[in-house]
C-alpha positions in Angstrom: 0.0 0.0 0.0 1.3 3.5 -0.9 2.1 6.2 1.6 -1.2 8.1 2.0 0.3 11.1 3.7 1.6 14.1 1.7 2.8 17.3 3.4 1.1 16.2 6.6 -2.3 15.7 4.9 -4.1 12.9 3.2 -3.3 13.0 -0.5 -6.4 12.3 -2.7 -4.3 11.2 -5.6 -2.4 8.6 -3.7 -5.5 7.2 -2.0 -7.4 7.2 -5.3 -4.6 5.2 -6.9 -4.6 2.7 -4.0 -8.3 2.2 -4.3 -8.2 1.8 -8.1 -5.4 -0.8 -7.8 -7.7 -3.0 -5.7 -10.1 -4.7 -8.1 -13.7 -4.3 -6.7 -16.2 -5.3 -9.4 -19.7 -5.2 -7.9 -20.6 -6.6 -5.4 -17.4 -5.4 -3.7 -15.9 -6.5 -0.4 -12.6 -7.1 1.3 -9.3 -5.5 0.3 -10.7 -2.2 -1.2 -12.5 -1.6 2.2 -9.2 -2.3 4.0 -7.6 0.5 1.9 -10.3 3.0 2.9 -10.3 2.0 6.5 -6.5 2.4 6.7 -6.9 6.0 5.5 -9.8 6.9 7.7 -8.7 5.5 11.1 -5.6 7.8 11.5 -7.7 10.9 10.9 -10.1 10.1 13.7 -12.9 8.1 12.1 -14.5 5.2 14.0 -15.1 2.6 11.3 -17.9 0.1 11.3 -17.8 -2.6 8.5 -20.3 -5.3 8.0 -21.3 -7.9 5.4 -24.9 -8.1 4.3 -27.0 -10.3 2.0 -26.6 -13.6 0.2 -26.1 -14.7 -3.4 -27.1 -13.9 -6.1 -27.1 -10.2 -5.1 -24.6 -10.5 -2.3 -22.7 -10.8 -0.1 -22.0 -7.1 0.0 -19.6 -5.2 2.3 -20.6 -1.8 3.7 -18.7 0.8 5.7 -20.0 3.4 8.1 -17.4 5.7 9.5 -18.2 8.6 11.9 -16.0 11.3 13.4 -17.3 13.9 15.9 -20.3 14.2 18.2 -21.4 17.8 18.0 -22.5 20.6 15.7 -23.9 20.0 12.2 -23.7 16.5 10.8 -22.7 16.1 7.2 -22.8 12.6 5.7 -20.8 11.8 2.6 -22.2 8.8 0.6 -20.3 6.9 -2.0 -19.4 3.4 -3.3 -16.3 1.4 -3.9 -17.8 -1.2 -6.3 -17.2 -0.7 -10.0 -18.6 -2.1 -13.2 -16.6 -4.7 -15.1 -13.7 -3.1 -17.0 -14.4 -4.6 -20.4 -11.8 -5.1 -23.2 -9.7 -2.6 -25.0 -7.9 -0.6 -22.3 -4.7 1.1 -23.2 -3.2 -0.3 -20.0 -4.5 -2.3 -17.1 -7.8 -1.1 -15.7 -6.4 -1.6 -12.2 -3.1 0.2 -12.8 -3.9 3.6 -11.3 -1.4 5.0 -13.8 -0.9 8.7 -14.3 -0.3 9.8 -17.8 -0.3 13.3 -19.2 -2.1 14.6 -16.1 -4.8 12.0 -16.0 -5.3 9.2 -13.5 -6.5 6.1 -15.3 -8.4 3.1 -14.0 -11.8 1.6 -13.4 -13.5 3.7 -10.8 -11.3 6.8 -11.2 -14.5 8.8 -11.9 -17.2 6.5 -10.7 -16.5 6.9 -7.9 -13.2 6.0 -6.1 -11.9 9.4 -7.0 -14.6 11.2 -5.1 -14.3 8.9 -2.1 -10.6 9.7 -2.0 -11.3 13.4 -2.3 -13.8 13.4 0.5 -11.4 11.5 2.8 -8.7 14.1 2.0 -11.1 16.9 2.7 -12.1 15.4 6.0 -8.4 15.1 7.0 -8.1 18.9 6.7 -11.4 19.8 8.4 -11.8 20.9 12.0 -13.5 18.9 14.6 -16.4 21.2 15.4 -18.9 19.2 13.3 -19.8 15.6 12.9 -18.8 13.9 9.6 -19.7 10.5 8.5 -19.0 8.3 5.4 -21.7 6.0 4.1 -19.9 3.7 1.7 -21.3 0.6 0.0 -20.0 -2.1 -2.3 -23.4 -2.5 -4.1 -24.3 0.7 -5.9 -23.5 -0.6 -9.4 -25.4 -3.8 -8.8 -28.9 -4.4 -7.6 -28.4 -2.0 -4.6 -30.4 -4.5 -2.5 -27.9 -5.1 0.3 -26.0 -1.8 0.2 -27.2 1.7 1.1 -30.6 0.5 2.4 -28.7 -1.8 4.9 -26.5 1.2 5.8 -29.5 3.3 6.5 -30.9 0.6 8.8 -27.5 0.4 10.6 -27.6 4.2 11.1 -31.1 4.1 12.5 -30.1 1.3 14.9 -27.2 3.4 16.1 -29.1 6.7 16.3 -27.1 8.3 13.6 -29.1 11.1 11.9 -27.2 13.4 9.5 -28.5 17.0 8.9 -27.6 16.8 5.2 -26.0 14.3 2.8 -23.6 14.8 -0.1 -23.3 12.0 -2.6 -20.1 11.9 -4.6 -21.5 10.7 -8.0 -19.9 12.2 -11.1 -22.4 15.0 -11.8 -20.1 17.4 -13.7 -20.8 17.5 -17.5 -18.0 19.4 -19.2 -16.1 21.1 -16.4 -15.7 20.3 -12.7 -18.4 22.3 -10.9 -20.8 22.9 -13.7 -23.6 20.7 -12.4 -25.1 19.7 -9.1 -27.9 17.1 -8.9 -30.7 18.0 -6.5 -33.0 15.1 -7.6 -33.4 12.2 -9.9 -36.2 10.6 -11.8 -37.7 7.3 -10.6 -37.0 4.1 -12.3 -39.1 0.9 -12.8 -39.1 -2.2 -15.0 -42.2 -4.1 -16.1 -42.3 -7.6 -17.5 -45.4 -8.6 -19.6 -46.2 -12.1 -20.6 -49.1 -12.9 -23.0 -50.1 -16.5 -23.3 -51.7 -18.2 -26.3 -51.9 -21.7 -27.6 -49.2 -23.3 -29.7 -50.1 -24.7 -33.1 -49.3 -25.2 -36.8 -49.3 -22.0 -38.9 -51.3 -23.7 -41.5 -54.1 -24.3 -39.0 -54.5 -21.0 -37.2 -58.0 -21.9 -36.1 -56.6 -24.6 -33.9 -54.1 -22.2 -32.2 -54.1 -18.9 -30.4 -51.2 -16.5 -31.4 -50.3 -14.2 -28.5 -48.0 -12.0 -30.6 -50.8 -9.7 -32.2 -52.2 -9.0 -28.7 -48.7 -8.2 -27.3 -48.1 -5.9 -30.4 -51.4 -4.2 -29.8 -50.6 -3.6 -26.2 -47.1 -2.2 -27.0 -48.5 0.0 -29.7 -51.0 1.5 -27.2 -48.3 1.9 -24.6 -46.1 3.7 -27.1 -48.7 6.3 -27.6 -49.0 7.1 -23.8 -47.9 10.6 -22.7 -47.4 10.4 -19.0 -46.7 14.1 -18.4 -45.0 17.1 -19.9 -42.4 17.5 -17.2 -42.2 20.4 -14.8 -39.8 23.1 -13.6 -37.2 20.6 -12.3 -37.9 17.4 -14.2 -38.0 16.4 -17.9 -41.0 14.4 -19.0 -41.5 10.8 -17.9 -41.0 8.3 -20.6 -41.8 4.6 -21.3 -39.5 2.5 -23.4 -39.9 -1.0 -24.7 -36.5 -2.6 -24.0 -37.1 -6.2 -25.0 -39.5 -8.4 -27.0 -39.0 -12.2 -26.8 -40.9 -15.1 -28.3 -38.3 -17.8 -28.3 -39.7 -19.6 -31.3 -37.1 -21.8 -33.0 -39.5 -23.0 -35.8 -40.8 -21.0 -38.7 -44.0 -22.9 -39.0 -45.2 -22.9 -35.4 -47.5 -20.4 -33.7 -45.9 -19.8 -30.4 -47.5 -20.3 -27.0 -46.2 -17.2 -25.3 -44.8 -13.7 -26.1 -43.0 -11.5 -23.7 -41.9 -7.9 -23.4 -40.0 -5.7 -21.0 -40.7 -2.0 -20.4 -38.5 0.5 -18.7 -40.1 3.7 -17.3 -38.2 6.7 -16.0 -40.6 9.0 -14.2 -40.6 12.4 -12.5 -42.2 13.4 -9.3 -45.6 13.8 -10.9 -45.8 10.0 -11.0 -45.7 7.1 -8.6 -44.1 3.7 -9.3 -46.9 1.5 -8.0 -49.5 3.6 -9.8 -47.6 3.3 -13.0 -47.5 -0.5 -12.7 -51.2 -0.6 -12.1 -51.8 1.6 -15.1 -49.8 -0.8 -17.3 -51.8 -3.7 -15.8 -55.1 -2.1 -16.7 -53.9 -1.5 -20.3 -52.9 -5.1 -20.5 -56.4 -6.2 -19.5 -57.8 -4.1 -22.3 -55.4 -5.0 -25.2 -54.1 -8.4 -24.1 -56.7 -10.0 -21.8 -55.1 -12.6 -19.5 -51.6 -11.2 -19.8 -49.4 -11.3 -16.7 -47.8 -7.9 -15.7 -45.0 -7.8 -13.1 -43.3 -4.6 -12.0 -40.3 -3.7 -10.0 -39.6 -0.2 -8.8 -35.9 0.6 -8.4 -36.5 3.9 -6.9 -39.1 6.7 -6.7 -38.4 10.2 -8.0 -37.1 12.6 -5.5 -36.3 16.3 -5.3 -34.3 18.3 -2.7 -35.8 21.7 -3.3 -33.2 24.4 -3.7 -32.4 25.7 -0.2 -29.6 26.2 2.4 -27.7 23.0 1.6 -27.6 23.2 -2.1 -26.6 26.9 -1.8 -23.8 25.9 0.5 -22.5 23.3 -1.9 -22.8 25.8 -4.8 -20.9 28.4 -2.9 -18.1 26.0 -2.2 -17.9 25.2 -5.9 -17.9 28.8 -7.0 -15.2 29.7 -4.5 -12.9 27.1 -5.9 -13.7 27.1 -9.6 -15.5 30.4 -10.3 -18.4 28.5 -11.8 -22.0 28.9 -10.8 -23.3 25.3 -11.0 -26.6 24.4 -12.7 -29.1 22.5 -10.5 -30.2 19.5 -12.3 -32.3 16.2 -12.0 -31.1 14.6 -15.2 -29.3 11.2 -15.5 -29.9 7.7 -14.1 -30.6 6.6 -10.6 -28.2 6.7 -7.7 -28.2 5.8 -4.1 -29.4 9.4 -3.4 -32.9 7.9 -4.0 -32.6 6.1 -0.6 -30.7 8.8 1.3 -33.0 11.6 0.3 -35.6 10.1 2.7 -33.2 10.9 5.6 -32.3 14.5 5.0 -31.6 17.1 2.3 -29.5 15.3 -0.2 -27.5 16.6 -3.2 -25.0 15.0 -5.5 -21.8 16.5 -6.7 -18.6 15.0 -8.1 -16.2 14.7 -11.0 -16.7 15.1 -14.8 -18.7 12.1 -16.0 -17.5 11.8 -19.6 -15.5 8.6 -19.1 -17.5 6.8 -16.4 -18.2 3.1 -17.3 -16.0 3.5 -20.4 -12.8 2.0 -21.5 -9.8 4.1 -20.3 -11.9 5.8 -17.6 -9.8 8.6 -16.3 -9.9 11.7 -14.1 -7.7 14.8 -14.4 -5.3 14.9 -11.4 -6.0 18.7 -11.1 -9.8 18.0 -10.9 -9.2 15.4 -8.1 -7.3 18.0 -6.1 -9.9 20.6 -6.8 -12.7 18.3 -5.7 -11.0 17.7 -2.4 -10.8 21.5 -2.0 -14.5 21.9 -2.8 -15.5 19.1 -0.3 -13.3 20.8 2.3 -15.1 24.1 1.5 -18.5 22.4 2.1 -17.2 21.1 5.5 -15.9 24.5 6.4 -19.3 26.1 5.7 -21.4 23.7 7.7 -21.7 25.9 10.7 -23.3 28.7 8.5 -26.2 26.5 7.3 
């Protein structure tokens, strides 16, 4: 393990490299959490690690670290698991190599870099306020045994933050140009239409489910859920899979299946959307089975003292006035927003989940400065 100290402080680049060099494809556990714990303990954090869940979604390791017992309480949330690296990297995805001012490796942007930056910021912060780190190994996966389990752990210990900063890579073109104050909800729906198998030459002896499924999907495609609002883009329904599984050209199949993905704003409710799709199925494909799973409801942290505090810290370091946005996919903020005002801010997201994922070394240092600025402003909120 590299030396984490630099000029008496915690060096975000060195810690980020150590985290990247420890492979942690989701669900993550073990060595990568050892690296983070080794950085947090010397700067006064009490670290609580636990394993949660069983296969196929687990086991997952989670880490809850707390320092301080007074003043305002800021929780930083992040994850150490990463998506698989894929093929075609210029070097090893686990090298943590620095070339031409860029730190390369899976997780550099999403989001080991932000975790390292926050730890470095905490090392420079005073002890007047309470700081916690909520770090999971299951954000890139089903998120079943990660942050929800950490929230339960916090409740059992009586840990209640005043605000939460999630280190997802929110910046679009320059570090500091975007802060996320909400996200759309997400759900998947599986539809199965049953018929009766038979020979195509004798359709009167069979019941083809495909026309009914097509009619249903056509009706769903014409649905306009809403027009969006001040903070959210319109909700949308997408057909993401159609499957019949018919290996023969002269057989009418017995079943036809489809999958829908709905991203919805705060004008909608996940359970109500599933029920709406179920009613449409009853009309266009009687007898169809409709099963839905809500990954997360839409949420919004209305602009207020905390988002202003974060924006001020960004402006002080970069000169930019960040846009407040709700765009993008889901994140663990969907769980944490139920606890307290929650915003997301992190690195430029251009290379996340891509081959040769990389973060500018200067951006990593600047992010640590911004997080330190957030911590320094807590008492003013």
